[in-house]
C-alpha positions as CSV (number, residue, x, y, z in Angstrom):
1,M,-30.4,-8.7,-15.0
2,S,-28.8,-6.5,-12.3
3,R,-29.5,-2.8,-12.4
4,P,-26.7,-0.4,-13.5
5,K,-24.6,1.0,-10.7
6,R,-24.7,4.6,-9.9
7,Y,-20.9,4.7,-10.0
8,N,-18.2,3.9,-12.5
9,T,-17.3,0.3,-11.8
10,F,-14.0,-1.3,-12.8
11,S,-15.9,-4.6,-13.6
12,D,-18.0,-2.8,-16.2
13,E,-14.9,-1.3,-17.7
14,L,-13.3,-4.7,-18.1
15,K,-16.4,-6.1,-19.7
16,R,-16.5,-3.2,-22.2
17,L,-12.8,-3.7,-23.1
18,F,-12.8,-7.5,-23.3
19,G,-16.4,-8.4,-24.1
20,C,-16.8,-10.9,-21.3
21,K,-16.5,-11.5,-17.6
22,V,-13.0,-10.7,-16.4
23,Q,-11.8,-11.6,-12.8
24,R,-8.7,-10.7,-10.9
25,I,-6.7,-13.6,-9.4
26,S,-4.7,-12.6,-6.4
27,V,-1.0,-13.7,-6.4
28,D,1.6,-13.8,-3.6
29,A,5.0,-13.7,-5.3
30,G,7.0,-13.7,-2.1
31,F,7.7,-10.0,-1.8
32,T,8.2,-8.2,1.5
33,C,8.1,-4.5,2.4
34,P,10.7,-1.9,3.5
35,N,8.4,-1.3,6.6
36,R,9.0,-5.0,7.6
37,D,12.5,-6.0,6.5
38,G,14.3,-3.5,8.6
39,T,14.9,-0.8,5.9
40,L,12.4,1.5,7.6
41,D,10.9,-0.6,10.4
42,R,10.2,-4.2,11.3
43,E,6.6,-3.9,12.6
44,G,4.9,-2.7,9.4
45,C,1.7,-0.6,9.3
46,I,-0.4,-1.0,12.4
47,F,-3.2,-2.7,10.5
48,C,-1.0,-5.1,8.6
49,G,-0.9,-8.7,9.7
50,G,1.7,-11.4,9.0
51,A,0.3,-12.1,5.5
52,G,0.4,-8.5,4.3
53,S,-2.6,-7.2,2.5
54,G,-3.0,-10.3,0.4
55,A,-6.2,-12.3,-0.1
56,Y,-6.6,-15.1,2.4
57,S,-7.2,-17.7,-0.3
58,I,-3.8,-17.3,-1.8
59,R,-1.5,-20.3,-1.8
60,P,2.0,-18.8,-1.7
61,E,3.7,-22.2,-1.7
62,L,2.7,-22.5,-5.4
63,S,4.6,-20.8,-8.3
64,V,3.1,-17.7,-9.8
65,A,1.8,-19.6,-12.8
66,A,0.3,-22.4,-10.5
67,Q,-1.4,-19.8,-8.3
68,V,-3.0,-18.2,-11.4
69,E,-4.1,-21.6,-12.8
70,D,-5.6,-22.5,-9.4
71,G,-7.4,-19.2,-9.3
72,K,-8.8,-19.6,-12.8
73,E,-10.7,-22.7,-11.8
74,V,-12.2,-20.9,-8.8
75,M,-13.2,-17.8,-10.8
76,R,-14.7,-19.9,-13.6
77,R,-16.9,-21.8,-11.1
78,K,-17.8,-18.8,-8.9
79,Y,-18.2,-16.0,-11.4
80,R,-18.3,-17.7,-14.8
81,A,-15.2,-15.7,-15.7
82,E,-13.7,-16.2,-19.2
83,K,-10.6,-14.0,-18.9
84,F,-8.3,-13.1,-16.0
85,I,-6.0,-10.5,-14.6
86,A,-3.1,-11.6,-12.4
87,Y,-3.3,-9.4,-9.3
88,F,0.1,-9.1,-7.5
89,Q,-1.5,-8.2,-4.2
90,A,0.5,-9.3,-1.1
91,Y,3.0,-6.8,0.3
92,S,5.0,-4.4,-2.0
93,N,5.1,-5.9,-5.4
94,T,7.7,-3.6,-6.9
95,Y,10.2,-4.0,-4.1
96,A,12.8,-5.9,-6.1
97,P,15.2,-5.4,-9.1
98,V,13.6,-5.0,-12.5
99,E,14.9,-8.4,-13.7
100,H,13.1,-10.2,-10.9
101,L,9.9,-8.3,-11.6
102,R,10.1,-9.1,-15.3
103,A,10.5,-12.8,-14.6
104,L,7.5,-12.9,-12.3
105,F,5.2,-10.8,-14.4
106,D,6.1,-12.6,-17.6
107,E,5.3,-15.9,-15.9
108,A,1.8,-14.7,-15.0
109,L,1.2,-13.4,-18.6
110,S,2.3,-16.8,-20.0
111,V,-0.8,-18.5,-18.4
112,P,-3.6,-18.9,-21.0
113,G,-6.5,-16.6,-20.5
114,V,-4.5,-13.9,-18.6
115,V,-5.1,-10.6,-20.3
116,G,-3.5,-8.2,-17.9
117,I,-1.6,-7.5,-14.7
118,I,-2.4,-5.4,-11.6
119,V,0.6,-4.6,-9.3
120,A,0.0,-3.3,-5.8
121,T,2.8,-1.4,-4.0
122,R,3.9,1.4,-1.8
123,P,4.9,4.8,-3.2
124,D,8.4,4.5,-1.7
125,C,9.1,1.4,-3.8
126,L,9.0,2.9,-7.2
127,P,12.4,4.1,-8.4
128,D,12.5,5.4,-11.9
129,P,14.0,2.2,-13.5
130,V,11.0,0.2,-12.1
131,L,8.5,2.8,-13.4
132,D,10.2,2.7,-16.8
133,Y,9.7,-1.1,-16.9
134,L,6.1,-0.8,-15.8
135,A,5.4,1.7,-18.5
136,H,6.9,-0.8,-21.0
137,L,4.7,-3.6,-19.5
138,G,1.7,-1.4,-20.0
139,E,2.5,-1.2,-23.7
140,Q,2.4,-5.0,-23.9
141,T,-0.7,-5.8,-21.8
142,Y,-3.5,-4.3,-19.9
143,F,-1.9,-2.9,-16.8
144,W,-2.7,-1.0,-13.6
145,L,-0.5,0.2,-10.8
146,E,-2.2,0.2,-7.4
147,L,-0.6,2.7,-5.1
148,G,-1.1,2.6,-1.3
149,L,-2.1,6.1,-0.1
150,Q,-4.4,5.3,2.8
151,S,-4.7,9.0,3.8
152,I,-3.7,12.4,2.5
153,H,-3.1,13.6,6.1
154,D,0.5,13.2,7.4
155,K,-0.8,12.9,11.0
156,S,-2.7,9.8,10.0
157,L,0.2,8.3,8.0
158,A,2.3,8.7,11.1
159,L,-0.3,7.2,13.3
160,I,-0.7,4.1,11.2
161,N,3.2,3.9,10.8
162,R,3.3,4.1,7.0
163,R,6.9,5.5,7.3
164,H,6.3,7.8,4.3
165,D,4.5,11.1,4.0
166,Y,1.8,12.3,1.5
167,A,4.4,14.1,-0.6
168,C,6.0,10.7,-1.3
169,F,2.7,9.5,-2.7
170,V,2.3,12.6,-4.9
171,D,5.8,12.2,-6.2
172,A,5.3,8.6,-7.2
173,L,1.9,9.3,-8.7
174,E,3.2,12.1,-10.8
175,R,6.2,10.1,-12.1
176,A,3.9,7.2,-13.0
177,K,1.4,9.4,-14.7
178,A,4.1,11.1,-16.7
179,R,4.9,7.6,-18.1
180,G,1.3,6.9,-19.1
181,I,0.7,4.4,-16.3
182,R,-2.8,3.9,-15.0
183,V,-2.9,4.4,-11.2
184,C,-5.5,3.3,-8.7
185,A,-5.1,4.9,-5.2
186,H,-5.9,2.9,-2.1
187,V,-7.8,4.9,0.6
188,I,-8.8,3.9,4.1
189,L,-11.9,5.4,5.6
190,G,-12.1,5.5,9.4
191,V,-8.4,6.1,10.4
192,P,-8.5,7.0,14.1
193,G,-8.5,10.8,14.6
194,E,-9.8,11.7,11.2
195,S,-12.9,13.8,11.0
196,R,-15.6,13.2,8.4
197,E,-14.5,16.4,6.7
198,E,-10.9,15.2,6.6
199,M,-11.9,11.9,5.1
200,L,-14.1,13.5,2.4
201,A,-11.3,16.0,1.6
202,M,-9.5,13.1,0.1
203,A,-12.0,12.9,-2.8
204,G,-11.2,16.4,-3.9
205,E,-7.4,15.8,-3.6
206,L,-7.6,12.7,-5.7
207,N,-9.6,14.6,-8.3
208,R,-6.9,17.3,-8.3
209,L,-4.1,14.7,-8.8
210,G,-5.9,13.0,-11.6
211,V,-5.9,9.4,-10.4
212,D,-7.5,6.9,-12.8
213,G,-9.0,4.6,-10.1
214,V,-9.8,4.4,-6.5
215,K,-10.1,1.6,-3.9
216,L,-12.0,2.4,-0.7
217,H,-11.4,0.3,2.4
218,L,-12.8,0.5,5.8
219,L,-10.4,0.2,8.7
220,H,-10.1,-3.5,9.7
221,V,-8.8,-4.8,12.9
222,M,-6.9,-8.0,12.3
223,K,-5.5,-10.5,14.8
224,G,-1.8,-10.1,15.7
225,T,-1.6,-6.4,14.7
226,R,-0.7,-3.3,16.7
227,L,-4.1,-2.0,15.7
228,A,-5.7,-5.0,17.5
229,E,-3.7,-4.1,20.6
230,M,-4.9,-0.5,20.4
231,Y,-8.5,-1.7,19.8
232,G,-8.3,-4.0,22.8
233,R,-7.3,-1.0,25.0
234,G,-10.3,1.0,23.8
235,E,-8.1,3.4,21.8
236,V,-9.8,2.9,18.5
237,E,-13.4,3.7,17.5
238,L,-14.6,2.0,14.3
239,L,-17.3,3.1,11.9
240,D,-20.6,1.3,12.1
241,R,-22.1,-0.3,8.9
242,D,-24.7,2.3,8.1
243,G,-22.3,5.1,8.9
244,Y,-19.7,3.6,6.5
245,A,-22.2,3.2,3.7
246,G,-23.3,6.8,4.1
247,L,-19.7,8.0,4.1
248,V,-18.9,6.1,0.9
249,C,-21.9,7.7,-0.8
250,D,-20.7,11.2,0.2
251,F,-17.2,10.3,-1.1
252,L,-18.6,9.1,-4.4
253,E,-20.7,12.2,-4.9
254,L,-17.5,14.3,-4.6
255,L,-15.4,12.1,-6.8
256,D,-14.7,12.8,-10.5
257,P,-17.3,10.6,-12.4
258,A,-14.5,9.5,-14.8
259,V,-12.6,7.8,-12.0
260,L,-13.0,4.0,-12.0
261,I,-14.2,2.4,-8.8
262,H,-12.1,-0.7,-8.1
263,R,-13.6,-1.4,-4.7
264,L,-15.9,0.2,-2.1
265,T,-15.4,-2.1,0.9
266,G,-13.1,-4.8,2.1
267,D,-13.7,-8.1,3.9
268,G,-10.9,-9.4,6.2
269,G,-10.6,-13.1,6.5
270,R,-13.1,-14.6,8.9
271,D,-10.5,-16.4,10.9
272,N,-8.3,-13.3,11.4
273,L,-10.8,-10.5,11.7
274,V,-11.4,-8.9,15.1
275,A,-13.6,-6.1,14.0
276,P,-15.9,-4.8,12.6
277,L,-17.6,-8.1,12.1
278,W,-20.3,-6.6,10.0
279,S,-17.7,-6.2,7.2
280,L,-17.8,-9.9,6.6
281,N,-21.2,-9.4,4.9
282,K,-19.6,-7.6,2.0
283,F,-22.5,-7.8,-0.4
284,E,-24.8,-6.5,2.3
285,V,-22.6,-3.5,2.6
286,L,-22.5,-2.9,-1.2
287,N,-26.3,-3.3,-1.3
288,L,-26.6,-0.6,1.4
289,I,-24.4,1.7,-0.6
290,D,-26.6,1.1,-3.7
291,A,-29.8,1.6,-1.8
292,E,-28.5,4.9,-0.2
293,L,-27.5,6.3,-3.6
294,E,-30.9,5.4,-5.0
295,R,-32.7,6.9,-2.0
296,R,-30.8,10.2,-2.6
297,N,-31.3,9.9,-6.3
298,S,-27.6,10.4,-6.5
299,R,-24.5,9.1,-8.3
300,Q,-20.8,9.4,-8.5
301,G,-19.7,12.9,-9.3
302,I,-23.0,14.7,-8.7
303,R,-21.1,17.2,-6.4
304,F,-17.9,17.1,-8.4
305,S,-16.2,20.4,-9.0
306,P,-13.4,20.2,-11.6
307,P,-10.1,21.3,-10.2
308,R,-8.7,24.6,-11.5
309,Q,-5.7,23.0,-13.0
310,N,-6.0,20.6,-15.9
311,R,-6.4,16.9,-15.2
């Protein structure tokens, strides 16, 4: 039996709620992004390749229901999962009219064994009618909204070509929280030009905002991206493996212990990853994080200071 984690894991939360192993199944529902379709830009974020941020095992040629069914077999074999959450991951999954969203999400929920939905999107793709629908969806099933933040620093958002500022994220988060929607914030550690102090400051800001969950990612360099061009010119310095693990532990120590940890590292597809290659050994990185927390006799929230305003 594995030892309990020193942080508040999303997987443990799912097991408590559903009484069994629950796995996310990534879905590509054919969305795009205002940063790629010409509304804001056509090049996207500097780290985003042609497949968006979706998992590399997704088969977008299949219907939503077929993708979920396909994923169920994989998750049963690999993780002995008994129930599943449809994870709309690729690109901006609220960038469409409500009627279109409803049809896609209802299709996913119609698959036997699916007990919930996670929708990943950008903060500038959440008009009030969409949020109203998502709040209604959250009354029908287990639901999370994953909101791409990446950084709280506007200089970094400009550098990575997000084409929105931090205030846009705060506005979307507050409107979602006002409707009772669970929100998980995506954060990238290692954005060029950010100091360690600036990266760690994001933990305190997420505490202040009252996010429900956090996904931490290291900065990946993928083939065919503007970031790859910058990396090839020597303009980008990446975190090393041990440095990343230590930084994650520092971040966790500052984070509200009630926040659910959805992810602590990412692993780009082997065929598309330029650097850092150490990130391909995902479980080795997670083991390093666990070992460092144990070495410190530390845990999530050990240095947490409650914000002055109410959560």
